[in-house]
Structure formats: structure tokens, C-alpha cells
C-alpha positions as CSV (number, residue, x, y, z in Angstrom):
1,M,0.0,0.0,0.0
2,V,1.0,3.6,-0.4
3,E,0.8,6.1,2.5
4,L,-1.2,9.3,2.2
5,N,0.9,12.4,3.0
6,Q,-1.1,14.9,5.1
7,T,1.1,17.8,4.1
8,K,0.5,17.1,0.5
9,V,-3.2,17.0,1.1
10,K,-3.2,20.4,2.8
11,K,-1.2,21.9,0.0
12,F,-3.6,20.4,-2.5
13,L,-6.5,22.0,-0.6
14,N,-4.8,25.4,-0.9
15,S,-4.6,25.1,-4.7
16,D,-7.4,25.4,-7.2
17,Q,-7.8,21.5,-7.1
18,K,-8.4,21.3,-10.8
19,I,-8.0,17.9,-12.5
20,F,-8.5,17.4,-16.3
21,K,-9.5,14.2,-18.0
22,G,-10.0,12.8,-21.5
23,I,-10.8,9.3,-22.9
24,E,-9.6,7.3,-25.9
25,K,-12.0,4.4,-26.3
26,E,-11.2,1.4,-28.5
27,N,-13.9,-0.9,-29.9
28,L,-13.6,-3.9,-32.2
29,R,-16.6,-3.9,-34.6
30,S,-18.4,-7.2,-34.9
31,N,-21.1,-8.3,-37.3
32,P,-24.5,-9.4,-35.8
33,D,-23.2,-13.0,-35.4
34,G,-20.4,-12.0,-33.1
35,K,-17.5,-12.3,-35.7
36,I,-15.0,-9.5,-36.4
37,S,-16.4,-7.2,-39.0
38,S,-14.9,-7.3,-42.5
39,N,-16.1,-3.8,-43.3
40,N,-13.9,-0.8,-43.8
41,F,-14.0,2.4,-41.8
42,P,-17.2,4.2,-42.7
43,K,-16.6,7.0,-45.2
44,T,-19.3,9.0,-43.4
45,L,-16.9,9.5,-40.5
46,G,-14.4,11.3,-42.8
47,N,-10.7,10.6,-42.9
48,Y,-9.5,8.5,-40.0
49,A,-6.0,9.7,-40.4
50,T,-7.0,13.3,-39.5
51,N,-10.4,13.1,-37.7
52,K,-9.9,14.3,-34.1
53,F,-12.8,12.2,-32.7
54,F,-13.1,9.1,-34.9
55,T,-10.0,7.2,-35.9
56,L,-8.6,3.7,-36.1
57,D,-6.3,1.8,-33.8
58,Y,-4.7,-1.3,-35.4
59,S,-7.1,-2.5,-38.1
60,E,-10.1,-1.4,-40.2
61,A,-12.3,-3.1,-37.6
62,H,-10.6,-1.4,-34.7
63,L,-12.5,1.8,-34.2
64,E,-11.3,4.5,-31.7
65,L,-13.3,7.3,-30.2
66,V,-11.4,10.3,-28.8
67,T,-12.8,13.0,-26.5
68,P,-11.4,16.4,-25.8
69,V,-10.2,17.2,-22.3
70,F,-12.8,18.1,-19.6
71,E,-12.6,19.1,-16.0
72,D,-16.2,18.0,-15.3
73,S,-16.5,14.2,-15.3
74,Y,-20.2,14.2,-16.3
75,E,-19.5,16.4,-19.3
76,L,-16.7,14.0,-20.3
77,L,-19.1,11.0,-20.1
78,S,-21.8,12.9,-22.0
79,F,-19.5,13.8,-24.8
80,L,-18.2,10.2,-25.1
81,S,-21.8,8.9,-25.1
82,D,-22.6,11.2,-28.0
83,L,-19.5,10.0,-29.8
84,H,-20.6,6.5,-29.3
85,S,-24.1,7.2,-30.6
86,Y,-22.8,9.0,-33.6
87,A,-20.5,6.1,-34.5
88,D,-23.3,3.6,-34.0
89,R,-25.3,5.4,-36.6
90,Q,-22.5,5.2,-39.2
91,I,-21.6,1.5,-39.0
92,D,-24.8,0.1,-40.5
93,S,-25.4,-3.4,-39.1
94,D,-22.0,-3.6,-37.4
95,I,-21.9,-3.5,-33.6
96,L,-19.4,-1.9,-31.3
97,W,-18.3,-5.0,-29.4
98,N,-18.5,-4.1,-25.8
99,Y,-15.7,-6.4,-24.4
100,S,-12.0,-6.2,-24.3
101,M,-11.2,-9.6,-25.8
102,P,-12.1,-9.8,-29.5
103,P,-15.1,-11.4,-31.2
104,K,-14.7,-14.7,-33.2
105,F,-11.3,-14.2,-34.9
106,K,-10.6,-14.6,-38.6
107,K,-7.3,-13.4,-39.8
108,K,-8.6,-12.6,-43.3
109,Y,-10.9,-10.0,-41.7
110,I,-8.0,-8.1,-40.1
111,K,-7.2,-5.5,-42.7
112,L,-4.5,-2.9,-41.9
113,P,-5.7,0.6,-42.7
114,T,-3.7,2.2,-45.5
115,F,-4.1,5.6,-43.9
116,G,-3.4,7.3,-47.3
117,K,-0.7,8.9,-49.3
118,T,0.9,11.4,-46.9
119,N,4.3,10.4,-45.4
120,K,2.8,10.2,-41.9
121,S,0.0,8.0,-43.3
122,K,2.6,5.7,-44.9
123,L,4.6,5.6,-41.6
124,A,1.4,4.7,-39.7
125,Y,0.8,1.8,-42.1
126,L,4.4,0.6,-41.9
127,Y,4.2,0.7,-38.1
128,R,1.2,-1.5,-38.1
129,L,2.7,-3.9,-40.6
130,G,5.7,-4.1,-38.2
131,L,3.3,-4.9,-35.3
132,R,1.8,-7.7,-37.4
133,N,5.2,-9.1,-38.2
134,R,6.4,-8.9,-34.6
135,Y,3.3,-10.0,-32.6
136,G,0.6,-11.1,-35.0
137,D,-2.9,-9.7,-35.4
138,K,-4.4,-11.3,-32.3
139,M,-2.4,-9.5,-29.7
140,Q,-3.2,-6.2,-31.4
141,S,-6.9,-6.9,-31.6
142,T,-7.8,-6.5,-27.9
143,A,-9.6,-3.3,-26.9
144,G,-9.7,-1.0,-23.9
145,I,-9.8,2.5,-22.5
146,H,-7.0,5.0,-22.4
147,F,-7.7,7.4,-19.6
148,N,-5.8,10.7,-19.9
149,I,-5.4,12.8,-16.7
150,S,-3.5,15.9,-15.7
151,F,-3.4,18.5,-12.8
152,S,-3.5,22.2,-13.1
153,D,-0.4,24.3,-12.7
154,S,-1.9,25.6,-9.4
155,V,-2.0,22.0,-8.0
156,I,1.6,21.2,-9.1
157,E,3.0,24.5,-7.9
158,S,1.2,24.0,-4.5
159,Q,3.2,20.7,-4.0
160,Q,6.5,22.7,-4.5
161,I,7.9,20.0,-6.8
162,N,9.2,19.9,-10.3
163,K,6.4,19.0,-12.8
164,N,8.2,15.9,-14.1
165,K,8.9,14.6,-10.6
166,F,5.3,15.2,-9.7
167,Y,4.0,13.0,-12.5
168,L,6.7,10.4,-12.1
169,S,5.8,10.0,-8.5
170,I,2.2,9.3,-9.5
171,C,3.5,6.7,-12.0
172,R,5.4,4.8,-9.3
173,N,2.4,4.7,-7.0
174,F,0.2,3.7,-9.8
175,L,2.3,0.6,-10.5
176,R,2.2,-0.3,-6.8
177,L,-1.6,-0.1,-6.6
178,F,-2.5,-1.2,-10.1
179,P,-3.0,-4.9,-9.1
180,L,-5.8,-3.8,-6.8
181,A,-7.4,-1.7,-9.5
182,L,-7.3,-4.7,-11.8
183,R,-9.5,-6.6,-9.2
184,L,-12.0,-3.7,-9.3
185,T,-12.1,-2.9,-13.0
186,G,-10.6,-5.8,-14.9
187,C,-13.4,-7.6,-16.9
188,S,-12.0,-9.9,-19.6
189,P,-11.6,-13.4,-18.1
190,V,-13.0,-15.3,-21.1
191,T,-12.0,-15.5,-24.7
192,H,-13.2,-17.2,-27.9
193,K,-11.2,-20.3,-28.8
194,S,-10.1,-18.7,-32.1
195,F,-8.0,-16.3,-30.1
196,L,-5.9,-19.2,-28.7
197,K,-4.9,-20.8,-32.0
198,D,-1.1,-21.1,-32.2
199,R,-0.8,-19.5,-28.7
200,N,1.2,-21.3,-26.0
201,F,-0.8,-20.6,-22.9
202,V,-2.5,-23.0,-20.4
203,I,-6.1,-22.1,-20.1
204,D,-9.4,-23.9,-19.2
205,R,-12.4,-24.6,-21.3
206,I,-15.7,-23.0,-20.2
207,N,-17.9,-24.3,-23.0
208,N,-17.5,-25.7,-26.5
209,S,-16.5,-22.3,-28.0
210,D,-14.8,-20.4,-25.2
211,F,-11.9,-20.6,-22.8
212,Y,-11.1,-18.8,-19.5
213,L,-8.9,-18.5,-16.5
214,P,-11.5,-19.1,-13.7
215,R,-9.9,-16.6,-11.3
216,S,-8.6,-14.1,-13.9
217,T,-9.6,-10.4,-13.9
218,S,-8.1,-9.4,-17.3
219,L,-6.8,-11.7,-20.0
220,R,-6.1,-8.5,-21.9
221,V,-3.5,-7.5,-19.3
222,S,-2.2,-11.1,-18.8
223,R,0.6,-12.7,-20.7
224,L,-2.0,-14.0,-23.2
225,G,-3.1,-10.4,-24.1
226,Y,-1.4,-7.1,-24.8
227,Y,2.0,-8.2,-23.6
228,S,5.5,-8.2,-25.1
229,E,8.1,-10.6,-23.7
230,E,10.7,-8.7,-25.8
231,Q,10.2,-5.6,-23.5
232,E,11.0,-7.5,-20.3
233,E,14.7,-6.6,-20.6
234,Y,14.2,-3.4,-18.6
235,F,11.6,-2.6,-15.9
236,I,10.6,1.1,-16.3
237,N,10.5,2.3,-12.7
238,F,9.8,6.0,-13.4
239,N,12.5,7.1,-11.0
240,S,13.6,9.8,-13.5
241,L,12.6,11.1,-16.8
242,A,16.1,10.6,-18.1
243,Q,15.9,6.8,-17.2
244,Y,12.5,6.6,-19.0
245,L,13.8,8.3,-22.1
246,G,17.0,6.2,-22.0
247,V,14.9,3.0,-22.2
248,I,13.0,4.3,-25.2
249,R,16.2,5.4,-26.9
250,H,17.8,2.0,-26.3
251,Y,14.7,0.0,-27.4
252,I,14.5,2.0,-30.6
253,N,18.1,2.0,-31.6
254,V,19.6,-1.3,-30.5
255,P,18.7,-4.2,-32.9
256,N,16.5,-6.9,-31.3
257,K,17.7,-10.4,-31.8
258,E,14.2,-11.6,-32.9
259,F,13.0,-8.5,-34.7
260,K,16.1,-8.0,-36.8
261,K,15.1,-11.0,-38.8
262,I,12.2,-9.0,-40.1
263,P,13.2,-7.0,-43.2
264,H,13.4,-3.2,-42.9
265,S,15.5,-2.3,-45.9
266,K,14.4,0.1,-48.7
267,K,13.7,-2.8,-51.0
268,N,11.6,-4.7,-48.5
269,L,10.0,-2.5,-45.8
270,Q,8.3,-4.7,-43.3
271,Q,8.8,-2.6,-40.2
272,I,10.1,0.9,-39.3
273,N,13.3,-0.4,-37.7
274,N,14.6,-3.5,-36.1
275,G,14.8,-2.3,-32.4
276,T,12.7,-3.7,-29.6
277,I,10.2,-1.0,-30.3
278,Q,9.6,0.8,-33.6
279,I,8.2,4.0,-32.1
280,E,7.3,5.3,-28.7
281,S,3.8,4.0,-28.9
282,E,5.0,0.4,-29.0
283,L,6.2,0.7,-25.4
284,Y,3.5,-1.3,-23.5
285,N,3.5,0.5,-20.1
286,H,0.4,0.3,-18.0
287,I,0.8,4.0,-17.5
288,R,2.7,6.4,-19.8
289,P,4.0,10.0,-19.2
290,K,3.0,12.1,-22.2
291,A,3.9,15.5,-23.6
292,L,1.3,17.5,-25.5
293,L,0.6,16.2,-28.9
294,G,2.1,17.9,-31.9
295,D,4.2,17.4,-35.0
296,Q,7.3,16.6,-33.0
297,R,7.9,13.0,-31.7
298,Q,6.9,12.2,-28.2
299,Y,10.5,11.4,-27.2
300,L,11.7,14.8,-28.3
301,K,8.8,16.7,-26.8
302,L,9.2,15.0,-23.5
303,K,12.9,15.7,-23.5
304,S,12.5,19.4,-24.3
305,E,9.1,20.3,-22.7
306,G,8.6,17.7,-20.0
307,I,5.5,15.7,-18.9
308,E,2.1,17.4,-19.4
309,Y,-0.3,14.5,-18.6
310,L,-0.5,10.8,-17.9
311,E,-2.1,8.1,-20.0
312,L,-3.6,5.2,-18.1
313,R,-3.5,2.4,-20.7
314,S,-4.6,-0.9,-19.2
315,I,-8.2,-0.3,-18.5
316,D,-10.7,-3.0,-19.7
317,L,-13.9,-2.0,-21.3
318,N,-16.7,-2.2,-18.8
319,P,-19.3,-4.4,-20.5
320,Y,-21.9,-3.4,-17.9
321,S,-21.9,0.2,-19.2
322,D,-23.5,0.8,-22.6
323,I,-20.4,2.8,-23.7
324,G,-17.7,0.7,-22.0
325,I,-17.1,3.1,-19.1
326,S,-19.4,4.4,-16.4
327,I,-19.4,7.6,-14.2
328,N,-18.3,5.4,-11.3
329,D,-15.3,4.2,-13.3
330,I,-14.3,7.8,-14.1
331,H,-14.7,8.9,-10.5
332,F,-12.6,5.9,-9.4
333,W,-9.7,6.7,-11.7
334,E,-9.7,10.3,-10.8
335,L,-9.7,9.7,-7.0
336,F,-7.2,6.8,-7.5
337,I,-4.7,9.0,-9.3
338,T,-5.2,11.8,-6.7
339,L,-4.3,9.3,-4.0
340,C,-1.2,8.4,-6.0
341,A,-0.3,12.1,-6.3
342,L,-0.8,12.9,-2.6
343,S,1.0,9.9,-1.1
344,E,4.6,9.2,-0.4
345,S,6.4,7.8,-3.4
346,K,9.9,6.6,-2.9
347,E,11.9,5.4,-5.8
348,I,11.4,1.8,-7.0
349,C,14.4,-0.4,-6.3
350,D,15.3,-3.5,-8.3
351,L,13.7,-5.8,-5.7
352,E,10.4,-3.8,-5.7
353,S,10.3,-3.9,-9.5
354,I,10.3,-7.7,-9.3
355,V,7.5,-7.6,-6.8
356,I,5.4,-5.1,-8.9
357,K,5.7,-7.3,-12.0
358,E,4.7,-10.4,-10.1
359,N,1.8,-8.7,-8.4
360,I,0.4,-7.4,-11.7
361,R,0.8,-10.9,-13.3
362,R,-1.0,-12.5,-10.3
363,A,-3.8,-9.9,-10.3
364,A,-4.4,-10.2,-14.1
365,E,-4.4,-14.0,-14.1
366,T,-5.8,-14.9,-10.6
367,G,-7.0,-11.6,-9.1
368,Q,-10.4,-12.7,-8.1
369,D,-8.8,-14.8,-5.4
370,C,-5.0,-14.6,-4.9
371,L,-2.2,-13.5,-2.6
372,L,-0.1,-10.5,-3.4
373,I,3.4,-9.8,-2.2
374,D,3.0,-7.1,0.4
375,S,6.3,-6.9,2.3
376,F,9.6,-8.6,2.7
377,E,10.1,-6.8,6.0
378,S,7.1,-8.1,8.1
379,G,6.4,-11.7,9.0
380,Q,3.4,-11.8,6.7
381,G,4.9,-11.4,3.3
382,E,1.8,-12.3,1.2
383,V,-1.6,-10.8,1.8
384,D,-5.0,-11.7,0.4
385,I,-5.8,-9.4,-2.5
386,K,-9.4,-8.8,-1.2
387,S,-8.0,-7.5,2.1
388,L,-5.5,-5.2,0.4
389,T,-8.3,-3.9,-1.9
390,T,-10.4,-3.2,1.2
391,S,-7.5,-1.1,2.6
392,L,-7.3,0.8,-0.7
393,L,-11.0,1.6,-0.7
394,D,-10.6,2.8,2.9
395,E,-7.8,5.1,1.9
396,L,-9.9,6.4,-1.0
397,E,-12.8,7.1,1.4
398,K,-10.5,8.9,3.8
399,L,-9.1,11.0,1.0
400,A,-12.5,11.9,-0.3
401,S,-13.4,13.1,3.2
402,K,-10.3,15.2,3.6
403,L,-11.1,16.8,0.2
404,N,-14.6,17.5,1.4
405,K,-16.0,15.3,-1.4
406,D,-17.6,12.5,0.7
407,E,-20.9,13.0,-1.0
408,F,-19.5,13.4,-4.5
409,Y,-17.6,10.1,-4.4
410,S,-20.0,8.2,-2.1
411,G,-21.9,6.4,-4.9
412,M,-18.7,5.3,-6.6
413,L,-17.2,4.0,-3.3
414,E,-20.3,2.0,-2.5
415,N,-20.3,0.5,-6.0
416,F,-16.6,-0.4,-5.7
417,K,-17.0,-1.9,-2.3
418,Y,-19.6,-4.2,-3.9
419,R,-17.1,-4.9,-6.8
420,N,-14.6,-6.0,-4.2
421,E,-17.1,-8.6,-2.9
422,E,-17.9,-9.8,-6.4
423,P,-15.2,-8.5,-8.9
424,P,-16.5,-7.6,-12.4
425,A,-14.7,-10.5,-13.9
426,E,-16.3,-13.0,-11.5
427,R,-19.7,-11.4,-12.2
428,F,-19.1,-11.8,-16.0
429,I,-18.3,-15.5,-15.6
430,N,-21.3,-16.0,-13.5
431,N,-23.5,-14.2,-15.9
432,L,-22.4,-16.3,-18.9
433,S,-24.5,-19.1,-17.5
434,N,-25.5,-21.3,-20.5
435,Q,-24.6,-18.7,-23.1
436,T,-21.5,-18.5,-25.3
437,L,-19.2,-15.5,-25.0
438,A,-20.5,-14.2,-28.3
439,E,-24.2,-14.4,-27.2
440,H,-23.4,-12.7,-23.9
441,V,-21.4,-9.9,-25.3
442,L,-23.9,-9.2,-28.1
443,N,-26.5,-8.8,-25.5
444,L,-24.3,-6.2,-23.8
445,S,-23.5,-4.4,-27.1
446,K,-26.8,-2.9,-28.0
447,K,-26.9,0.0,-30.4
448,A,-27.0,3.4,-28.6
449,E,-30.4,5.1,-28.9
450,N,-29.8,8.3,-26.9
451,M,-30.3,11.6,-28.6
452,I,-27.1,13.4,-29.5
453,S,-27.0,17.1,-28.4
454,K,-27.4,19.6,-31.2
455,D,-24.0,21.2,-30.4
456,N,-22.1,17.9,-30.5
457,M,-23.9,16.8,-33.6
458,K,-22.8,19.9,-35.4
459,I,-19.2,19.4,-34.1
460,F,-19.0,15.8,-35.3
461,Q,-20.5,16.7,-38.8
462,E,-18.1,19.6,-39.2
463,E,-15.1,17.5,-38.1
464,V,-15.9,14.9,-40.8
465,E,-15.5,17.6,-43.5
466,L,-12.6,19.2,-41.7
467,S,-10.7,15.9,-41.6
468,K,-10.9,15.6,-45.4
469,K,-9.6,19.1,-45.9
470,R,-6.9,18.7,-43.3
471,Y,-5.6,15.6,-45.0
472,D,-5.6,17.2,-48.5
473,E,-3.7,20.2,-47.0
474,I,-1.1,18.0,-45.5
475,L,-0.7,16.1,-48.8
476,S,-0.3,19.3,-50.8
477,R,2.5,20.5,-48.5
478,E,4.6,17.3,-48.9
479,K,7.9,18.0,-50.5
480,V,10.0,14.9,-49.8
481,S,9.7,11.3,-50.7
482,F,8.7,8.7,-48.2
483,E,12.2,7.2,-48.3
484,E,13.7,10.6,-47.3
485,F,11.1,11.1,-44.7
486,L,11.7,7.6,-43.1
487,M,15.5,8.1,-43.1
488,K,15.1,11.4,-41.2
489,Y,12.5,9.9,-38.9
490,R,14.9,7.1,-38.0
491,K,17.7,9.5,-37.1
492,E,15.6,11.7,-34.8
493,I,16.3,9.6,-31.8
494,I,20.0,8.7,-31.4
């Protein structure tokens, strides 16, 4: 557990206390039979390479909805709900699959988006081709929530700490507490058998078409899911920004013994480079420090401008919310990160890094009922995850009280106490009953029927047209060949 620092809390109360949030929500599209859709990105959503709200993640079936940043959580959820409804109206008979593990899998339906003729578009395609060659389509075809969060300058200045150190301290505490959050939010314990083909992973059968880990919280976070064994060489402890950037630089520039077998020459481009990661986005952290988006690469912006926000990456879709995330989920992550910010956060040593990795593995694969490593110093080294999660919820309740937000967070805390008694993944398994995974998820993936606000409808429609113009403008300004562009890109991080 982490320990709340009363001095930090008092300083926070003397600030403007503003917290800003945004969401990137991934969805696989399925057909009405629960198979991955073979349809392309709808033209009615504009150009996915330049649309701010509607884009693609890995494949044509992998839709991503992106919100702006909001201070008010209800406004954030409302905007995401409107995005969801608007997308639902553009995908014809397809369904936004409301679950983090993919529908029935067929490789022929996984089409990489071409992204277009601009150099950035070609780079995006080459990056995804590299992912396919490195990991295969299955690993890239899980879906989840990326929750972006930042604090106002007033908050950071009140803590009398460097901005980078402030955010890195949150990252360290996040890793320490993330196994408990997995118990409360992980909800992908079952997968269709097609996802397991050619995978070396011991897993149980739950019915004729589906497999599961009976005590798992999140197959997506497990070694079966969004996981790279190649990135196990270094544990990113977030003790310093220099260390974090150093790992990125090393992974990009030093040839990987496995990936260097994949061609990356001018005559046969199958990946951007032969390093452990091709670009910064391939680093599979559960939390990622980010600079503001722009034309410059993340590495260079982080190095020159520092951290501006954090991206929480390993959040499963909540199938019990029509849009994959609820207001209780948003309140939880906001208070959870605030706890991480206002608690002591010593640097992570080599021994603790081993403990953190093991605890995350245990929580993902057996977190409904497991022991976590809590201490090497006391007589009781391992503690029941439910007890530790109860302690976390008690800390969150105390923090809410100290922030004078008892009533604001009370509904969320009651909901999450119930989740600790019956974790979402356990509930999901129990609710499967005599259904297949496809039948159950399809029942949880109904088309959104809510009215879209007039203001948001206008924004979405305008963005469709703007995305087309934006793309054409970028293409018209291109002066160098892709070969020159790629050579320059490769040399930007040395």
C-alpha cells in the first residue's frame, strides 16, 4: 500500500484543485453474429488519419473514439456517449463489441488501414505492418480504455515540486496499486477459442467455443493479451525522466535479436526499424507519461518540454456500461490518481520492481482470489488481494473526506465496495450461464439510442468535413519522398 501524506493533502486543498480528463476508447466492430467485421472504416466518418474524434487503432475493424479534455466528469461522459451514438449510426449493421477480448477471430478480416498517401500515413501503415510481423494480429486486436489525466499548474505548484517529478511519483504509486485496481475494473476473463490458435498458454475450457482463467480479472493485461516478452529486458521504474527516455532510446536504436530477422530495408520494408520498439507508442506500459501532442515526436517533446499528462492504458472496457465506461469508473480513476499524487512515493528499487511485475501478473491471471506480495520486512509477506483492496478503498474514502468530497464520491465508493465482494470478472463469468461468449457480449452491445446534443452533432459533422480538408492540405505540402522522410525519422532519436 501507499501512505497518504497529510502535508501534500493540505497543499492540494490550498490550490485550485483542478483535474483534467480525456478518454480514448477502442472498440472492435463485430457483425450481428459476433464475428470480427470485415467492413472498412465508414466514409461517413471522414478521414480516419486526421479526424480528431473518430479514428482507427490497429485494423479497419478497430474503431477508436477520442474525447477532448474536460474538468467535469459528467461532461466527459456525456461527450463520449454522443461520440458512441454518432459512431453507432454510421456503422450500419455492425456492432461496437462491448468487451476487451475480440469477437470470433478470422485473420482474413483483419485488414490494416492504408491511412493514405501522406508520409505520416505511410509511416502509420508501416508501423502496423511491423506490429503484425512482430506480434501477430491477435495481440493487437484487444480493446480498452486509455484514460488521460493531468493536474492544473496551481496543483503542481502547490506541491513545491518539479512537474516531471510530480507526474513520475504518480506513475510509481500507480504501479504499486494497479494490481488492486485490476481486481475492481478488470473484466475480460473469457476469450473465444479462435484467439488461442497457435498460442502457447495454459487455459481452461468453459464451453464448446470459449476458454477462460477461472480466477482471472483481465486476459487482456495477462501474458495472453497485450504483452511483449521482448520488452522484459528493462523494468521502467519511473524514477527519473532521463531513465525513461533512456529505455525508449535503447529499445528503438539497439537491434532486437528476434525483430532484426524482419526486413526493414528500402527494397523490403516490413517494419520501421529492427529495435525492440519501432516508435514510442509500441512501449507497453500500464501508464505512460506524455507531452502535449504535436508534429514533433513524443520522445523529443518529453525531452524538451517535459510531462504534461499521464495516459492510463490498461483499463478494460466495462461491458456493464453501454459505452464501455461508467461515471463510477471515471470517479474511481480520478480519485485513485489523486491518491497516488498525494501519497509518499519513494523510488522503486530492483527488488520492488520484481514484486510489482509479479503482483500485476497475479492480479491479471488470478486476481479474483489470490495472494499479493505485500512486504519482505514483516512476518506476513503475502496478503489476500481482497484485504488489500479493502484497505485501498478505505484510503480512498479517507481522501474523499479530507477533500470534502464525501458525498460526491459516495456512490462510486459504495459501488466499488460491492465490486470487491464480487469482482466484475467474476460477475461476468457467473452471468455467462448457458450462453456462449458471443451471445453474452452481443446482449451487452446494443446500439445506442440516446439523442445526440445539437451542439455535439454539429461538431461531429463539421469534423468529418474538416478531416478531409486537413488531409488534403497535408498532402499538398509534402515535398520529400517517403524514403527521405523515413530516413530522417529514424535519425531523430539517437
